[in-house]
C-alpha positions in Angstrom: 32.7 17.9 -38.0 33.2 18.8 -41.7 36.3 16.7 -41.9 34.5 13.6 -40.6 32.0 13.9 -43.4 34.7 14.3 -46.0 36.4 11.1 -44.7 33.4 8.9 -45.2 32.5 10.5 -48.5 36.0 9.6 -49.9 35.6 6.1 -48.3 32.4 5.3 -50.1 33.7 6.6 -53.5 36.6 4.3 -53.4 35.1 0.9 -52.9 34.3 -0.2 -56.5 37.7 -1.1 -57.8 40.8 -2.4 -56.1 43.3 0.4 -57.0 40.7 2.9 -55.8 40.2 1.0 -52.6 44.0 0.8 -52.0 44.3 4.6 -52.6 41.5 5.2 -50.1 43.4 3.1 -47.5 46.6 5.1 -48.1 44.7 8.5 -47.9 42.8 7.7 -44.8 45.9 6.3 -43.1 47.8 9.5 -43.9 44.9 11.5 -42.8 44.7 9.7 -39.4 48.4 10.3 -38.8 48.2 14.0 -39.6 44.8 14.5 -37.8 44.7 11.9 -35.0 41.5 13.4 -33.5 39.6 13.5 -36.8 36.4 11.4 -36.8 35.8 9.3 -39.9 32.0 8.6 -39.8 28.7 10.2 -40.6 29.8 11.9 -43.8 26.6 13.9 -44.1 28.4 16.8 -45.9 29.9 14.6 -48.6 26.7 12.6 -49.0 25.0 15.9 -50.1 27.9 16.8 -52.3 28.7 13.5 -53.8 27.8 14.8 -57.3 30.5 17.4 -57.0 33.1 14.7 -56.4 31.8 12.8 -59.4 32.2 15.8 -61.6 35.8 16.2 -60.5 36.4 12.5 -61.2 35.2 12.8 -64.8 37.4 15.8 -65.4 40.4 13.9 -64.2 40.1 11.5 -67.2 41.0 14.3 -69.7 44.5 15.6 -69.2 43.8 18.8 -71.2 41.1 19.8 -68.8 42.9 19.0 -65.5 44.0 22.5 -64.7 40.5 24.0 -65.4 38.8 21.3 -63.5 41.1 21.8 -60.5 40.4 25.5 -60.6 36.6 24.9 -60.9 36.8 22.4 -58.1 38.7 24.9 -55.9 36.0 27.5 -56.6 33.2 25.1 -55.8 34.9 24.0 -52.5 35.3 27.7 -51.6 31.6 28.2 -52.4 30.6 25.2 -50.3 32.7 26.4 -47.4 31.1 29.8 -47.7 27.7 28.2 -47.8 28.4 26.4 -44.6 29.3 29.6 -42.8 26.7 28.9 -40.1 29.3 26.7 -38.4 31.9 28.4 -36.2 35.0 29.8 -37.7 37.2 27.1 -36.2 35.3 24.4 -38.2 36.0 26.3 -41.4 39.6 26.5 -40.6 39.6 22.8 -39.9 38.3 22.2 -43.4 41.1 24.3 -44.9 43.8 22.5 -42.9 42.3 19.2 -43.9 42.3 20.0 -47.7 45.8 21.5 -47.5 47.2 18.4 -45.8 45.3 16.2 -48.2 46.9 17.9 -51.2 50.4 17.3 -49.8 49.8 13.7 -49.1 48.0 13.0 -52.4 50.6 15.0 -54.5 53.4 12.8 -53.2 51.4 9.7 -54.1 50.5 11.0 -57.6 54.1 11.8 -58.3 54.9 8.2 -57.5 52.2 7.1 -59.9 53.6 9.3 -62.7 50.2 10.5 -63.7 49.3 13.7 -65.4 47.4 14.7 -62.2 50.8 15.4 -60.5 51.6 18.1 -63.0 48.2 19.7 -62.5 48.6 19.7 -58.8 51.9 21.3 -59.0 50.5 24.4 -60.5 48.2 25.2 -57.7 48.0 28.8 -56.3 49.9 30.1 -53.3 46.9 31.0 -51.2 45.0 28.6 -49.0 42.0 28.5 -51.2 44.0 27.5 -54.2 45.7 24.7 -52.3 42.4 23.4 -51.1 40.9 23.4 -54.5 43.9 21.7 -56.0 43.8 19.1 -53.3 40.2 18.1 -53.9 40.8 18.2 -57.7 43.7 15.9 -57.4 41.8 13.5 -55.2 39.0 13.4 -57.8 41.5 12.8 -60.6 43.2 10.0 -58.6 39.9 8.2 -58.3 39.6 7.5 -62.0 35.9 6.5 -61.9 34.3 5.4 -65.2 30.9 6.4 -66.2 29.7 2.8 -65.9 31.0 2.7 -62.3 29.3 5.9 -61.5 26.0 4.5 -62.7 26.6 1.4 -60.4 27.3 3.8 -57.5 24.0 5.7 -58.1 22.0 2.4 -58.2 23.7 0.7 -55.3 22.3 1.0 -51.8 24.9 2.8 -49.8 24.1 0.7 -46.7 25.4 -2.4 -48.4 28.9 -1.0 -49.1 31.8 -2.2 -47.1 32.5 0.2 -44.3 35.6 -1.2 -42.7 39.2 -0.5 -43.6 40.8 -3.9 -44.4 44.2 -2.6 -43.3 42.9 -1.3 -40.0 43.4 -3.4 -37.0 40.4 -4.6 -35.1 39.7 -2.4 -32.1 36.8 -3.7 -29.9 37.4 -1.3 -27.1 36.9 1.9 -29.2 33.9 1.5 -31.4 33.5 4.5 -33.7 29.7 4.6 -33.4 28.8 8.3 -33.1 27.2 9.7 -30.0 24.6 11.5 -32.2 23.2 8.2 -33.4 23.4 6.6 -30.0 21.5 9.5 -28.4 18.7 9.6 -30.9 18.2 5.8 -30.9 18.3 5.7 -27.2 15.6 8.3 -26.9 13.4 6.5 -29.3 13.8 3.2 -27.5 12.8 5.0 -24.3 9.7 6.3 -26.0 8.9 2.8 -27.3 9.2 1.4 -23.8 6.8 4.0 -22.4 4.3 3.3 -25.1 4.6 -0.5 -24.4 3.8 0.3 -20.7 0.8 2.3 -21.8 -0.7 -0.4 -23.9 1.4 -3.4 -25.1 -1.4 -4.5 -27.4 -2.1 -1.2 -29.2 -1.4 -1.2 -32.9 -1.1 2.6 -33.1 0.9 3.4 -30.0 4.1 1.7 -30.8 7.5 2.3 -32.4 9.3 -0.4 -34.4 11.8 -2.9 -33.1 14.0 -5.5 -34.7 12.5 -9.0 -35.0 15.0 -11.8 -35.4 13.7 -14.8 -37.3 15.4 -17.9 -38.7 15.3 -21.7 -38.6 16.7 -23.6 -35.6 20.0 -24.3 -37.3 20.6 -21.0 -39.0 22.7 -19.4 -36.3 19.9 -17.0 -35.0 20.9 -17.2 -31.4 24.6 -16.8 -32.3 24.0 -13.6 -34.1 22.2 -12.1 -31.1 25.0 -13.2 -28.8 27.5 -11.6 -31.2 25.6 -8.3 -30.9 25.6 -8.6 -27.1 29.1 -10.0 -26.7 28.1 -12.8 -24.4 26.6 -16.3 -24.5 23.3 -15.8 -22.7 20.5 -17.4 -24.7 19.2 -20.8 -23.7 20.7 -23.9 -25.3 19.5 -27.4 -25.6 19.0 -30.4 -27.8 15.2 -29.9 -27.8 13.3 -26.8 -28.6 14.3 -24.4 -25.8 13.1 -21.0 -27.1 9.4 -21.3 -26.3 8.6 -17.7 -25.6 9.5 -14.5 -27.3 12.5 -12.8 -25.7 12.2 -9.0 -25.9 15.8 -7.7 -25.6 16.6 -4.1 -24.9 20.3 -3.1 -25.3 21.4 0.2 -23.7 24.9 1.6 -24.3 26.5 3.0 -21.1 30.0 4.2 -22.1 30.8 5.2 -18.5 29.7 1.8 -17.0 32.5 -0.4 -15.6 30.5 -3.7 -16.0 27.8 -5.4 -18.0 24.5 -5.7 -16.3 21.4 -7.8 -17.2 17.9 -7.2 -15.7 14.6 -9.0 -15.8 12.1 -6.1 -14.9 9.0 -8.4 -14.7 10.8 -10.7 -12.3 12.3 -7.9 -10.2 15.8 -9.2 -10.9 18.3 -6.5 -11.3 22.1 -6.0 -11.5 22.9 -9.5 -12.8 26.6 -9.6 -13.8 26.9 -13.4 -14.3 25.6 -14.2 -17.8 25.6 -17.9 -17.0 22.9 -17.1 -14.4 21.1 -15.0 -17.1 21.2 -18.0 -19.4 19.9 -20.3 -16.7 17.0 -17.9 -15.9 16.0 -17.7 -19.6 16.2 -21.5 -19.8 14.0 -22.0 -16.8 11.5 -19.5 -18.0 11.2 -21.2 -21.4 11.1 -24.7 -20.0 8.3 -23.7 -17.7 6.0 -23.7 -20.7 4.3 -27.1 -20.7 5.4 -29.6 -23.3 1.8 -29.9 -24.4 1.7 -26.2 -25.4 5.4 -25.8 -26.4 4.8 -22.2 -27.4 3.6 -19.3 -25.3 2.9 -15.8 -26.6 3.8 -14.1 -23.3 7.2 -12.4 -23.9 10.2 -12.5 -21.6 11.6 -9.0 -21.1 15.4 -8.6 -20.5 17.5 -5.4 -20.5 21.3 -5.5 -20.9 23.3 -2.4 -20.1 26.9 -2.4 -21.3 29.6 -0.1 -22.6 30.0 -2.4 -25.6 26.5 -2.9 -26.9 24.6 -0.6 -29.2 21.2 0.9 -28.4 18.8 -1.6 -29.9 15.4 -3.2 -29.3 15.3 -6.7 -30.5 13.0 -9.7 -30.2 14.3 -13.3 -30.4 11.5 -15.7 -31.6 11.3 -19.5 -31.7 13.1 -20.9 -34.7 11.1 -22.2 -37.7 10.9 -25.9 -38.0 10.0 -28.1 -41.0 8.7 -31.2 -39.3 7.4 -31.7 -35.7 9.2 -34.2 -33.6 7.5 -37.2 -32.1 7.3 -35.6 -28.6 6.0 -32.2 -30.0 2.4 -31.3 -30.7 1.4 -31.6 -34.3 0.3 -27.9 -34.4 3.7 -26.6 -33.3 4.8 -25.6 -36.7 1.7 -23.6 -37.3 1.9 -22.0 -33.8 5.4 -20.9 -34.4 4.4 -19.2 -37.7 1.4 -17.5 -36.1 3.6 -16.2 -33.2 6.3 -14.9 -35.6 3.7 -13.3 -37.9 2.4 -11.2 -35.1 5.9 -9.6 -34.6 6.6 -9.4 -38.3 3.9 -6.8 -38.9 4.8 -3.2 -39.8 6.6 -1.1 -38.7 8.9 -3.7 -37.1 12.2 -4.4 -38.8 12.8 -8.0 -39.9 16.3 -9.5 -39.3 16.1 -12.6 -41.5 18.9 -15.1 -40.5 20.0 -17.6 -43.2 22.9 -19.9 -43.4 25.3 -19.6 -46.3 25.5 -23.3 -46.9 21.8 -23.5 -47.5 20.2 -22.3 -50.7 18.4 -19.0 -50.0 15.5 -20.5 -52.0 14.9 -22.8 -49.0 15.4 -20.1 -46.3 12.4 -20.1 -43.9 13.3 -16.6 -42.7 13.3 -15.1 -46.2 10.0 -16.9 -47.0 8.3 -15.5 -43.9 9.8 -12.0 -44.5 8.5 -12.1 -48.0 5.0 -12.7 -46.8 5.0 -9.8 -44.3 7.3 -7.5 -46.4 6.7 -8.3 -50.0 8.8 -5.4 -51.3 11.7 -6.1 -49.0 11.7 -2.6 -47.5 11.8 -3.6 -43.9 14.0 -6.7 -44.1 17.8 -7.0 -43.4 19.3 -10.2 -44.5 22.0 -11.8 -42.4 24.0 -14.6 -43.9 25.8 -16.8 -41.3 28.5 -19.5 -41.7 30.2 -17.7 -44.6 33.4 -19.6 -44.0 31.6 -22.8 -45.0 31.2 -21.8 -48.7 33.6 -20.5 -51.3 34.2 -16.7 -51.0 32.9 -16.1 -54.6 29.6 -17.8 -53.7 29.4 -15.9 -50.4 30.0 -12.6 -52.3 27.2 -13.5 -54.8 24.8 -13.9 -51.9 25.8 -10.7 -50.2 25.6 -8.6 -53.4 21.8 -8.7 -53.1 21.1 -9.7 -56.7 19.1 -12.9 -56.8 16.9 -12.3 -53.7 17.1 -8.5 -53.4 16.3 -6.7 -50.2 16.1 -2.9 -50.0 18.4 -2.9 -46.9 20.7 -5.5 -48.3 22.6 -8.3 -46.7 25.3 -8.6 -44.0 27.7 -11.5 -43.8 29.0 -12.8 -40.5 30.9 -15.8 -39.1 29.4 -17.1 -35.9 31.3 -20.3 -35.4 35.0 -20.9 -35.5 36.2 -24.1 -37.1 37.2 -27.0 -34.8 40.8 -26.5 -35.8 40.9 -23.0 -34.6 43.4 -22.2 -31.8 40.5 -21.6 -29.4 39.3 -25.1 -29.9 35.8 -23.7 -29.9 32.8 -25.8 -30.7 30.3 -22.9 -30.6 30.3 -19.2 -30.5 31.9 -19.1 -27.1 34.0 -21.9 -25.5 33.8 -21.5 -21.8 35.9 -24.6 -21.1 39.1 -22.8 -22.1 38.2 -19.1 -22.3 35.0 -17.3 -21.3 33.3 -14.0 -21.0 34.7 -11.1 -22.9 37.9 -13.0 -23.9 35.8 -15.5 -25.8 34.1 -12.7 -27.6 37.4 -11.1 -28.5 38.7 -14.5 -29.8 35.7 -15.0 -32.1 35.8 -11.4 -33.3 39.5 -11.8 -34.2 38.8 -14.9 -36.1 36.0 -13.3 -38.1 38.1 -10.2 -38.8 41.1 -12.3 -39.9 38.9 -14.3 -42.3 37.5 -11.3 -44.0 40.8 -9.6 -44.2 42.4 -12.6 -45.7 39.6 -12.7 -48.4 39.1 -9.0 -48.7 39.4 -9.1 -52.5 36.4 -11.4 -52.7 34.1 -9.3 -50.5 34.7 -5.9 -52.1 31.4 -4.0 -52.3 29.7 -6.0 -49.5 28.9 -5.5 -45.9 30.6 -8.0 -43.6 31.4 -8.5 -40.0 29.4 -8.3 -36.8 30.7 -4.7 -36.1 29.2 -3.5 -39.4 26.0 -5.5 -38.5 25.6 -3.5 -35.3 26.1 -0.2 -37.1 23.7 -1.1 -39.8 21.0 -2.2 -37.3 21.4 1.0 -35.3 21.0 3.0 -38.5 18.1 1.0 -39.8 16.3 1.2 -36.4 17.0 4.9 -36.1 15.5 5.6 -39.5 12.5 3.3 -39.0 11.7 4.8 -35.7 12.1 8.3 -37.0 9.7 7.5 -39.8 7.2 6.4 -37.2 7.6 9.4 -35.0 5.1 11.8 -36.6 2.2 9.3 -37.0 2.9 8.1 -33.5 3.0 11.6 -32.2 -0.4 12.2 -33.7 -1.8 9.0 -32.2 -0.5 9.8 -28.8 -2.1 13.3 -28.9 -5.4 11.8 -29.8 -5.1 9.1 -27.1 -4.1 11.7 -24.5 -7.0 13.9 -25.3 -9.4 10.9 -24.9 -7.8 9.8 -21.7 -7.7 13.3 -20.2 -11.4 13.8 -21.0 -12.3 10.4 -19.4 -10.2 11.3 -16.3 -12.0 14.7 -16.0 -15.5 13.2 -16.3 -15.0 10.2 -14.0 -12.6 11.6 -11.4 -12.7 15.4 -11.8 -9.0 15.6 -12.6 -8.2 14.5 -9.0 -4.7 13.0 -9.1 -4.2 9.7 -7.3 -1.3 7.4 -6.9 -1.0 4.2 -4.8 1.3 6.1 -2.4 -1.0 9.1 -1.9 -4.0 6.8 -1.6 -2.3 4.8 1.1 -1.0 7.9 2.9 -4.5 9.5 3.0 -6.1 6.5 4.5 -3.3 6.0 7.0 -3.6 9.6 8.0 -7.4 9.2 8.5 -6.6 6.1 10.7 -4.1 8.1 12.8 -6.7 10.9 13.4 -9.3 8.3 14.4 -6.7 6.7 16.8 -6.2 10.1 18.4 -9.9 10.5 18.9 -10.0 7.0 20.4 -7.4 8.0 23.0 -9.9 10.6 24.3 -12.9 8.4 24.3 -11.4 5.1 25.4 -9.9 6.4 28.6 -9.9 5.5 32.3 -13.7 5.5 32.7 -14.2 3.2 29.8 -11.4 0.8 31.0 -13.0 0.7 34.5 -16.4 -0.2 33.1 -14.9 -2.8 30.8 -12.9 -4.5 33.6 -15.6 -4.2 36.3 -18.1 -5.9 34.1 -15.8 -8.8 33.6 -15.1 -9.1 37.4 -18.8 -8.8 38.2 -19.4 -11.9 36.1 -16.6 -13.7 38.0 -18.2 -12.6 41.3 -21.6 -14.0 40.1 -19.9 -17.2 39.2 -18.4 -17.5 42.7 -21.6 -16.7 44.4 -23.4 -19.3 42.4 -20.8 -21.9 43.1 -20.5 -21.1 46.8 -24.0 -19.9 47.8 -26.7 -20.1 45.2 -26.7 -23.6 43.5 -28.9 -25.8 45.6 -28.2 -29.5 44.9 -30.9 -31.6 43.1 -29.8 -35.2 43.0 -31.5 -38.0 41.1 -30.4 -41.6 40.8 -28.8 -42.5 37.5 -28.1 -38.9 36.3 -25.1 -36.7 36.8 -26.5 -33.2 37.0 -24.4 -30.3 35.8 -26.3 -28.0 38.2 -24.8 -29.3 41.4 -22.7 -27.1 43.6 -19.0 -27.7 43.9 -19.5 -27.9 47.7 -21.1 -31.1 48.9 -22.1 -29.4 52.2 -24.3 -26.6 51.0 -26.4 -25.5 53.9 -29.7 -23.7 53.5 -28.9 -20.1 52.4 -31.8 -18.9 54.5 -29.7 -19.6 57.6 -27.3 -16.9 56.5 -29.8 -14.2 57.4 -29.7 -15.0 61.1 -26.2 -16.2 62.0 -23.7 -14.1 64.0 -20.7 -16.1 64.4 -20.4 -19.4 62.4 -17.0 -20.6 61.1 -18.7 -22.3 58.2 -19.9 -19.0 56.7 -16.7 -17.2 57.6 -14.6 -19.9 55.8 -16.9 -19.8 52.8 -16.4 -16.0 52.3 -12.7 -16.2 52.8 -12.4 -18.9 50.1 -14.6 -16.9 47.7 -12.5 -13.8 48.3 -9.2 -15.7 47.8 -10.6 -17.2 44.5 -11.3 -13.7 43.3 -8.0 -12.1 44.3 -6.0 -15.0 43.0 -7.8 -15.1 39.7 -4.8 -13.7 37.8 -6.2 -10.2 37.5 -3.0 -8.9 36.0 -3.1 -11.0 32.8 -6.9 -11.1 32.8 -7.2 -7.3 32.8 -4.3 -6.8 30.3 -5.7 -9.4 27.9 -9.1 -7.8 28.2 -7.9 -4.3 27.4 -5.7 -5.6 24.6 -8.5 -7.4 22.9 -10.8 -4.4 23.4 -8.2 -2.0 21.8 -7.7 -4.3 18.8 -11.5 -4.5 18.4 -11.7 -0.7 18.5 -9.0 -0.4 15.9 -10.9 -2.8 13.6 -13.9 -0.6 14.0 -11.9 2.5 13.0 -10.6 0.6 9.9 -14.3 0.0 9.0 -14.8 3.8 8.8 -12.0 4.3 6.2 -11.4 2.9 2.7 -9.0 0.5 4.2 -12.0 -1.7 4.9 -12.0 -2.6 1.2 -8.5 -4.1 1.5 -8.1 -7.4 3.4 -4.3 -7.0 3.3 -4.4 -3.6 4.8 -6.9 -4.6 7.5 -4.6 -7.5 8.5 -1.5 -5.2 8.5 -3.2 -2.7 10.7 -4.4 -5.4 13.1 -0.9 -6.9 13.2 0.6 -3.5 13.9 -1.8 -2.9 16.8 -1.1 -6.3 18.3 2.7 -5.8 17.9 2.6 -2.5 19.9 0.4 -3.9 22.6 2.4 -7.1 22.9 5.6 -5.2 23.5 4.1 -4.0 26.8 1.8 -6.9 27.6 3.9 -8.9 30.1 5.4 -5.9 31.9 2.0 -4.4 32.4 0.5 -7.7 33.6 3.3 -8.1 36.1 2.9 -4.5 37.4 -0.9 -5.1 37.9 -0.3 -8.4 39.7 2.3 -6.8 42.0 0.0 -4.0 43.0 -3.0 -6.2 43.9 -0.8 -8.6 45.9 -1.8 -7.0 49.3 -5.5 -7.8 48.6 -4.6 -11.5 48.5 -4.0 -11.3 52.3 -6.4 -8.7 53.6 -9.0 -6.3 52.1 -10.0 -3.2 54.0 -13.3 -1.7 53.0 -14.4 1.8 53.9 -18.1 2.8 54.5 -18.2 4.8 51.3 -17.0 1.8 49.3 -19.5 -0.5 51.2 -22.5 1.6 50.3 -21.5 1.9 46.7 -21.0 -1.9 46.5 -24.4 -2.5 48.2 -26.2 -0.6 45.4 -24.2 -2.5 42.8 -24.9 -5.9 44.4 -28.6 -5.2 44.4 -28.5 -4.4 40.7 -26.5 -7.5 39.9 -28.9 -9.8 41.7 -31.8 -8.1 40.1 -30.3 -8.6 36.7 -29.6 -12.2 37.5 -33.2 -12.7 38.4 -34.3 -11.3 35.1 -32.0 -13.7 33.3 -33.5 -16.6 35.2 -37.0 -15.5 34.2 -35.9 -15.2 30.6 -34.4 -18.7 30.6 -37.6 -20.2 32.1 -39.7 -18.5 29.4 -37.4 -19.8 26.6 -37.6 -23.3 28.0 -41.4 -23.3 28.2 -41.5 -22.1 24.6 -39.1 -24.8 23.5 -40.7 -27.8 25.2 -44.3 -26.6 25.7 -45.7 -25.4 29.0 -47.9 -28.4 29.7 -45.3 -31.0 28.8 -42.7 -29.2 30.8 -45.0 -29.0 33.8 -45.7 -32.8 33.5 -42.0 -33.7 33.6 -41.3 -31.3 36.4 -44.1 -32.8 38.5 -42.9 -36.3 37.7 -39.3 -35.5 38.8 -40.4 -33.8 42.0 -42.7 -36.8 42.9 -39.9 -39.2 42.1 -37.5 -37.3 44.5 -40.0 -37.3 47.3 -40.7 -41.1 47.2 -38.9 -43.4 49.6 -36.7 -45.7 47.5 -35.9 -43.7 44.4 -36.7 -45.1 41.0 -34.2 -45.2 38.3 -35.3 -42.4 35.9 -33.7 -44.3 32.9 -36.6 -46.8 33.0 -39.3 -44.2 32.5 -41.9 -46.9 32.6 -44.7 -44.7 34.0 -44.9 -41.8 31.6 -42.4 -42.7 29.0 -40.3 -39.4 29.1 -37.2 -39.3 27.0 -33.8 -38.7 28.4 -33.6 -35.3 26.7 -36.9 -34.3 28.2 -35.8 -35.4 31.6 -32.7 -33.1 31.3 -34.9 -30.2 30.4 -37.1 -30.9 33.4 -34.1 -30.9 35.7 -33.0 -27.6 34.2 -36.5 -26.1 34.8 -36.3 -27.2 38.5 -32.8 -25.6 38.8 -34.1 -22.3 37.4 -37.0 -22.4 39.7 -34.8 -23.0 42.8 -32.3 -20.3 41.6 -35.0 -17.7 41.2 -36.3 -18.4 44.8 -32.8 -18.0 46.2 -32.1 -14.8 44.2 -35.4 -13.3 45.2 -34.7 -14.1 48.9 -31.1 -12.6 48.7 -32.4 -9.5 46.8 -34.9 -8.7 49.4 -32.4 -9.3 52.3 -29.6 -7.2 50.9 -32.0 -4.4 49.9 -34.1 -4.2 53.0 -32.1 -5.8 55.8 -30.4 -3.4 58.3 -27.5 -5.8 58.7 -26.4 -5.2 55.1 -26.0 -1.5 55.8 -22.8 -2.1 57.8 -19.5 -3.5 56.6 -19.2 -5.3 59.9 -21.8 -7.8 58.7 -19.8 -8.9 55.6 -20.3 -12.6 56.3 -24.0 -12.2 56.2 -23.8 -10.1 53.0 -21.1 -11.8 50.9 -22.5 -10.3 47.7 -21.7 -6.8 48.8 -18.2 -7.7 50.1 -17.2 -9.5 47.0 -18.4 -6.6 44.9 -16.3 -4.2 47.0 -13.2 -6.4 46.4 -13.8 -6.5 42.7 -14.1 -2.7 42.7 -10.7 -2.3 44.5 -9.1 -4.7 42.0 -10.5 -2.8 39.1 -9.3 0.6 40.3 -5.8 -0.7 41.0 -5.5 -2.5 37.7 -6.8 0.5 35.6 -4.2 2.8 37.0 -1.4 0.8 35.5 -3.2 -0.3 32.4 -3.8 3.3 31.5 -0.2 4.4 32.2 1.8 1.4 31.1 -0.2 0.0 28.2 -2.5 2.6 26.6 -0.3 5.6 26.8 2.5 3.6 25.1 0.0 2.3 22.5 -1.3 5.7 21.5 2.2 7.0 21.1 3.8 4.1 19.2 0.9 2.9 17.1 1.0 5.7 14.5 4.7 5.2 14.1 4.2 1.5 13.7 1.7 2.2 10.9 4.3 4.2 9.1 6.8 1.5 9.4 4.5 -1.2 8.3 3.1 0.6 5.3 5.8 2.9 4.2 8.9 1.2 5.5 8.3 -2.4 4.7 6.0 -2.3 1.7 7.6 -2.0 -1.7 6.3 0.2 -4.5 4.8 -2.9 -6.2 3.1 -4.0 -2.9 1.6 -0.5 -2.5 0.2 -0.7 -6.0 -1.2 -4.1 -5.5 -2.8 -3.0 -2.2 -4.4 0.1 -3.8 -5.8 -1.9 -6.7 -7.7 -4.3 -4.5 -10.5 -1.7 -4.7 -11.9 -1.8 -8.2 -12.8 1.8 -8.2 -9.4 2.9 -6.9 -7.8 0.6 -9.4 -9.5 2.3 -12.3 -8.6 5.7 -11.0 -5.0 4.9 -10.6 -4.6 3.1 -13.9 -6.3 6.0 -15.7 -3.9 8.4 -13.9 -0.9 6.3 -14.8 -2.0 6.1 -18.4 -2.4 9.8 -18.6 1.0 10.4 -17.1 2.7 7.9 -19.4 1.1 9.5 -22.4 2.2 12.9 -21.4 5.7 11.7 -20.8 5.8 10.0 -24.2 4.4 13.1 -25.9 7.0 15.3 -24.3 9.9 13.0 -25.4 8.6 12.7 -29.0 8.2 16.5 -29.2 11.8 16.8 -27.9 13.1 14.4 -30.6 11.1 16.3 -33.3 12.4 19.6 -32.1 16.0 18.2 -32.3 15.4 17.1 -35.9 14.1 20.6 -36.8 17.2 22.1 -35.2 19.4 19.9 -37.4 17.5 21.2 -40.4 16.0 17.9 -41.6 13.5 18.7 -44.5 9.9 17.9 -43.9 9.7 15.6 -46.9 12.8 13.7 -46.0 12.7 9.9 -46.3 13.1 9.8 -42.5 9.6 11.1 -42.1 
């Protein structure tokens, strides 16, 4: 760990003159050969001890003081090693090995140079400490820094220094980004995503992200694609970026593939980046041309072993003049949208082309307005190969338009004469995917290597851009941690108090809410199985068959014809030969009445009792389930009510046809002959008397309603007229109505009044006969008492049907319905559907959302406290610039 800090410290001391830079290359190459596992980044140790190296460099200028300086340097290194004794002993030994080897390598080099430093190094002590001191002193002497260059070094922002060995070959597979930086940045990105889920509009609950701005021709999209390593952003001749694209990059070193996700669209595990590009294009082009800009962002996450952990936002490019087919307020709308994202604490990535004067850069102009001091802005200069290297260097040196974080130069477009034949960042006609990215990276690397003298002291290349963005984002997020931590604490306290007052700290999630209500419905269904049993089924089916019996009696026995010329009466019997019902009281053997009863009995047994009874019970069960739903909170959810009803119907339907067939098979013998016992006859006699009595009551009710509707006097007038008309010889056509002028509607009501009057007489006669006649006490007189016999038949049909309905249909329903509920609600519903269902109830929605907010705030608070604890363990001072 010490040796990695030494490596980068040497690297950053060597960059200001060509000989020093060459020496650095030789030293680091030798160091890599002698220590192949030695990391060369994050030189925190030498950053803190840079002054010590400068002192040694000054001493190297005076030959008379070389020996003393080397000795002093050796003592200071020993002191520093002693001061760092908190590290394990093997780390200290690694430092000693490093300095000893460095002395050997550097001594050989200085001998070749013929400098006085070689004599000084040759007099080093025999012990390890002396060798180490001499090695560091020789290194400082070899640097040869002047006092003017030291002043430049102190004033120069270290982040703008070149950080790539020009002699080192490009290695895209093994990026030297440290795990320490990746972990910290990733944790803070996770915290930011949590805070966005809590409240995306909050100004206090947010951590910074990198906002990419630039004009439409500046290469903004190409820079983002360089960072990702794929062509994935929408392309087109017209304005195709119409919505902000919030891009989250997650580094997964162990991943074997690159995956893109659209969380809002529920699109996951996309490996085809052409499909990603098409999806982004479609989402942008869905914005109407009349609006052209929409503030609603598109969220996309890319997980890859080759991307850094970053949070970026791609915004629509600035324009100077609206096109003819674009709204005139487009320019202003783009600026307003960008300004929302450019507010602190977000980092501004201002993209400008090298072949355009920075004075005309739309990105720098917008950044200057939001960040006047240039403290949050990173300048990115594209198309460096289109200008002279000296002019490119002048831009990158950050002199004319200074930015605190400096500039980075990149090349995003290979020339048309390049071997790839590319016309853009990636040329998919010849090469595509990662190969195209490698080809572009090699072209960029080769260009900067060829012109390395011109770009000394600058930061160039997309690899260095990635590292810089990670470092900038890490520091910016770290600086926002403590105020955000305080804001989250305050917000959590307020949310917890509200949750306690309104919901008594009772936790609730969509899953638990749904499960509680389904459990209540299951319990209610179990109670239904005890209440809706055989007796209830018998009553339900018997009532239906009783009505069918009354219909048959009316059709075969009770409806006395009342015929009038010119009218088709709906109250006529279906039998044209309807003899006087009073004759039935006295007949003994008459084939007419025997045949009538047989026909009525056959109509009843061949009614289709199997399907009739099964449908009746099925509908009754569904109705009962609906009633049970009304007793739970599921009644507030139309989707849930429908799902429960569909589940009940599905279970009942699975047994519907088999149950109907079983019932029909069992009643088949009654279609040929029905044997009635005395006990059954007596029970049916009582039931028949009650049915006729109820029918009489209904007739009286209908007559009273008719009188109230028409009027008693007028109704009596039309009834008298119709009866007189019927009794006359040579009937008069009632349509003429010349005598009294009654309307056709009134004539119909008069006929209905006569029908009710005749029906009431017949019913009263049959009621008295069945109740009082001795003949109706014996089953042998069934032809004289058809009402009793038909009731007995319906009772037998009911008893037989109920047996199979209860066993085949209801028992299966009560067993499978609860399982079907679990399948419908917990097997088929997604997490999002459960949430949508629960939030149909406004009160439950508020409860769940407050619970979710509280949970997210607690999660964010725990993660921030974990990051802060990690910083304290690393010994970062309280007043550090990171805070």
